[in-house]
C-alpha positions as CSV (number, residue, x, y, z in Angstrom):
1,M,-60.6,-103.6,7.2
2,F,-62.9,-103.0,10.2
3,W,-61.3,-103.2,13.6
4,R,-57.8,-103.3,12.0
5,K,-56.0,-101.6,14.9
6,Q,-57.6,-103.7,17.6
7,K,-56.9,-106.9,15.7
8,A,-53.3,-105.9,15.4
9,A,-53.2,-105.2,19.1
10,I,-54.6,-108.6,19.9
11,A,-52.0,-110.3,17.7
12,G,-49.3,-108.7,19.9
13,F,-50.8,-110.0,23.2
14,H,-49.5,-112.9,25.2
15,P,-50.7,-116.3,23.6
16,L,-52.8,-117.1,26.7
17,H,-54.3,-113.6,26.6
18,Q,-55.3,-114.3,23.0
19,A,-56.8,-117.7,24.1
20,L,-58.9,-115.9,26.7
21,I,-60.3,-113.5,24.0
22,H,-61.2,-116.1,21.4
23,E,-61.8,-119.3,23.5
24,R,-62.7,-117.8,26.9
25,G,-60.2,-120.0,28.7
26,F,-56.8,-121.6,28.7
27,S,-54.6,-124.2,30.4
28,A,-50.9,-123.7,31.0
29,T,-48.0,-124.5,33.3
30,Q,-45.5,-121.7,33.8
31,P,-43.0,-120.3,36.4
32,A,-43.8,-117.1,38.2
33,A,-42.1,-115.0,35.5
34,G,-44.4,-116.4,32.8
35,W,-47.5,-115.5,34.8
36,A,-46.1,-112.0,35.4
37,E,-45.8,-111.6,31.6
38,L,-49.4,-112.7,31.1
39,A,-50.6,-110.2,33.8
40,A,-48.8,-107.4,32.1
41,S,-50.4,-108.3,28.8
42,L,-53.9,-108.4,30.3
43,H,-53.5,-105.0,31.9
44,R,-52.8,-103.5,28.5
45,H,-56.2,-104.9,27.2
46,A,-58.6,-102.1,28.2
47,G,-56.4,-99.4,26.6
48,L,-56.1,-101.1,23.2
49,V,-59.3,-103.2,22.7
50,R,-62.8,-101.7,23.0
51,R,-65.0,-104.0,21.0
52,S,-67.4,-105.9,23.3
53,K,-66.9,-109.1,21.4
54,W,-63.3,-109.2,22.5
55,E,-63.7,-108.2,26.1
56,L,-61.9,-110.2,28.8
57,P,-64.0,-112.5,31.0
58,P,-64.7,-110.4,34.1
59,R,-63.4,-113.0,36.5
60,M,-59.9,-113.0,34.9
61,L,-58.7,-109.6,36.1
62,G,-60.9,-109.4,39.2
63,V,-60.2,-112.9,40.6
64,I,-57.7,-115.1,38.8
65,V,-54.9,-112.6,38.2
66,P,-54.7,-111.5,41.9
67,L,-54.9,-115.1,43.0
68,I,-52.1,-116.1,40.6
69,A,-50.0,-113.2,41.9
70,E,-50.5,-114.3,45.5
71,I,-49.6,-117.9,44.8
72,C,-46.5,-117.0,42.8
73,T,-45.0,-115.3,45.8
74,D,-44.7,-118.8,47.4
75,L,-43.2,-120.5,44.3
76,G,-39.6,-121.6,44.5
77,R,-37.0,-120.9,41.9
78,K,-37.9,-124.1,40.0
79,G,-41.5,-124.1,41.1
80,A,-44.3,-123.9,38.5
81,L,-48.0,-123.0,38.7
82,T,-50.5,-124.8,36.5
83,V,-53.8,-122.9,35.8
84,T,-56.8,-124.2,34.0
85,A,-59.5,-121.5,33.5
86,D,-62.8,-122.2,31.8
87,L,-64.7,-118.9,31.7
88,R,-67.3,-119.7,29.1
89,G,-70.0,-119.7,31.8
90,H,-72.3,-122.5,33.1
91,E,-74.4,-122.6,30.0
92,A,-71.5,-123.7,27.8
93,P,-71.9,-127.0,25.9
94,G,-71.1,-130.0,28.1
95,K,-71.8,-128.4,31.4
96,T,-75.5,-128.8,31.6
97,H,-77.2,-132.1,32.6
98,P,-80.5,-133.2,31.0
99,P,-83.7,-131.8,32.7
100,R,-85.2,-133.9,35.4
101,D,-89.0,-134.0,35.8
102,L,-90.4,-133.3,39.3
103,P,-93.7,-134.7,40.7
104,V,-96.5,-132.1,40.5
105,R,-100.0,-131.5,41.7
106,P,-102.7,-129.2,40.1
107,P,-102.7,-126.4,39.3
108,V,-99.1,-127.1,38.4
109,K,-98.9,-128.8,35.0
110,S,-95.2,-129.6,34.9
111,A,-91.9,-128.8,36.7
112,T,-88.3,-129.6,35.8
113,D,-84.9,-129.2,37.4
114,T,-81.8,-128.7,35.2
115,W,-78.4,-128.8,36.8
116,A,-75.2,-127.2,35.4
117,V,-71.8,-128.0,36.8
118,D,-69.1,-125.4,36.0
119,P,-65.6,-126.1,37.2
120,W,-64.2,-122.8,36.1
121,L,-60.9,-122.7,37.9
122,R,-58.2,-125.3,38.8
123,L,-54.7,-124.5,40.0
124,R,-51.7,-126.6,41.1
125,A,-48.5,-125.1,42.5
126,D,-45.2,-126.5,43.6
127,L,-44.3,-124.3,46.6
128,R,-40.9,-123.3,47.8
129,D,-41.3,-125.3,51.1
130,G,-41.7,-128.5,49.1
131,S,-45.5,-128.8,49.5
132,V,-48.0,-129.0,46.7
133,L,-51.1,-126.8,46.6
134,E,-54.2,-127.6,44.6
135,V,-57.3,-125.3,44.2
136,L,-60.6,-126.2,42.6
137,V,-63.6,-123.8,42.3
138,V,-66.9,-125.2,40.9
139,D,-70.3,-123.5,40.4
140,R,-73.3,-125.7,40.6
141,V,-76.4,-124.0,39.1
142,R,-79.9,-125.3,39.4
143,T,-82.6,-123.9,37.1
144,R,-86.2,-124.8,38.1
145,R,-88.9,-124.3,35.5
146,V,-92.6,-124.5,36.7
147,T,-95.6,-124.4,34.4
148,K,-98.9,-123.5,36.1
149,R,-102.4,-122.9,34.9
150,N,-104.6,-120.5,36.9
151,P,-108.4,-120.8,37.3
152,R,-109.0,-118.5,34.3
153,G,-107.1,-121.0,32.1
154,K,-104.1,-118.8,31.6
155,T,-100.7,-120.6,31.6
156,K,-97.8,-119.1,33.4
157,I,-94.2,-120.2,33.4
158,K,-91.9,-119.4,36.3
159,R,-88.1,-119.8,36.2
160,K,-85.9,-119.8,39.3
161,V,-82.1,-120.1,39.4
162,K,-80.1,-121.1,42.4
163,Q,-76.3,-121.2,42.6
164,V,-74.0,-123.1,45.0
165,Q,-70.2,-122.7,44.8
166,I,-67.8,-125.4,46.0
167,I,-64.3,-124.3,46.9
168,K,-61.7,-127.1,47.6
169,V,-58.1,-126.5,48.5
170,R,-55.7,-129.4,49.1
171,R,-52.1,-129.1,50.4
172,K,-49.7,-132.0,50.3
173,L,-47.0,-131.4,52.9
174,P,-43.3,-132.2,52.1
175,P,-42.4,-135.9,52.7
176,D,-42.1,-136.7,56.5
177,A,-42.9,-133.0,57.4
178,P,-44.4,-132.8,60.9
179,G,-48.0,-131.8,61.2
180,T,-49.7,-129.9,64.0
181,R,-53.3,-129.1,65.1
182,P,-54.2,-125.5,65.1
183,V,-55.2,-123.9,68.4
184,S,-58.6,-122.7,67.0
185,P,-61.0,-124.6,64.8
186,P,-61.6,-123.4,61.2
187,P,-64.5,-121.0,60.5
188,R,-67.9,-122.7,60.6
189,W,-68.3,-122.5,56.8
190,I,-65.0,-124.3,56.1
191,R,-64.5,-128.0,56.7
192,A,-60.9,-129.4,57.1
193,V,-59.9,-133.1,56.6
194,V,-56.5,-134.4,57.4
195,Q,-55.0,-137.6,55.7
196,D,-52.0,-139.0,57.5
197,G,-49.3,-141.1,55.9
198,P,-45.7,-140.7,54.5
199,R,-46.9,-137.4,53.0
200,R,-49.6,-135.8,55.0
201,S,-52.3,-133.8,53.2
202,V,-54.9,-131.4,54.4
203,T,-58.0,-130.6,52.4
204,A,-60.2,-127.6,53.2
205,A,-63.6,-127.3,51.6
206,A,-66.4,-124.8,51.6
207,K,-69.9,-124.7,50.2
208,V,-71.2,-121.2,49.6
209,T,-74.9,-120.9,48.9
210,R,-75.1,-117.4,47.5
211,K,-73.4,-115.5,44.6
212,P,-70.5,-113.3,45.5
213,Q,-71.4,-109.6,45.5
214,S,-68.1,-108.6,43.9
215,H,-64.9,-110.0,42.5
216,H,-63.2,-108.9,45.7
217,E,-65.6,-111.0,47.8
218,Q,-65.0,-114.0,45.5
219,L,-61.3,-113.7,45.9
220,D,-61.6,-113.4,49.7
221,W,-63.6,-116.7,49.8
222,I,-60.9,-118.6,47.8
223,L,-58.1,-117.1,49.9
224,A,-59.9,-117.9,53.2
225,V,-60.2,-121.6,52.2
226,A,-56.7,-121.7,50.9
227,T,-55.3,-120.4,54.2
228,E,-56.8,-123.2,56.3
229,P,-54.4,-126.1,55.1
230,F,-51.4,-124.0,56.2
231,R,-52.6,-123.9,59.8
232,W,-52.1,-127.6,60.0
233,S,-48.3,-127.7,59.7
234,A,-45.4,-126.5,61.8
235,R,-44.0,-123.2,60.7
């Protein structure tokens, strides 16, 4: 049987690792030890599986695994981390809205905008200090298709893609925990909103209008936004 050894290797991987290979995503709630087991399984992948069909989604090892490891350092003994990862890409079924026609003038014959909304990462963690951390990362991709006819009667089609990424991090402080205002404002590209009440919450949000140049840059963006809510509580 073709690929017998690689199929046998996959069968021995962590169940969430197998879901990433076959479904390009997963959703699970585990303590820190469970996520460490998944990370160990994922790091065995490259040495055992070489078929391109079974490659891991690039964002998994480059972004999500380091982010999980960072959050797990703040989990308490009974704390759990919930991760929902959908790494099928923005063109997957259910993520693309119907095209919208745009007004045009000659020589343009037609123009359409198509939007895709891809919430590819959600996390929720119960931290050791009693607070709750929630992370959401969404890619919004606009594809503009323009059909134009030149003076010689030749029709040309141009396609332009623009991506915007939304990163939101919300931290619910422990009940009746005192809050504080940081000495310095957040970076200009991050907006912070505080909601007071019996349980204060701080939401930091950022809108990034370009694609990350690397997984390291993508991780830095998420961690930068995630750091902001912690500046609004007493140490």
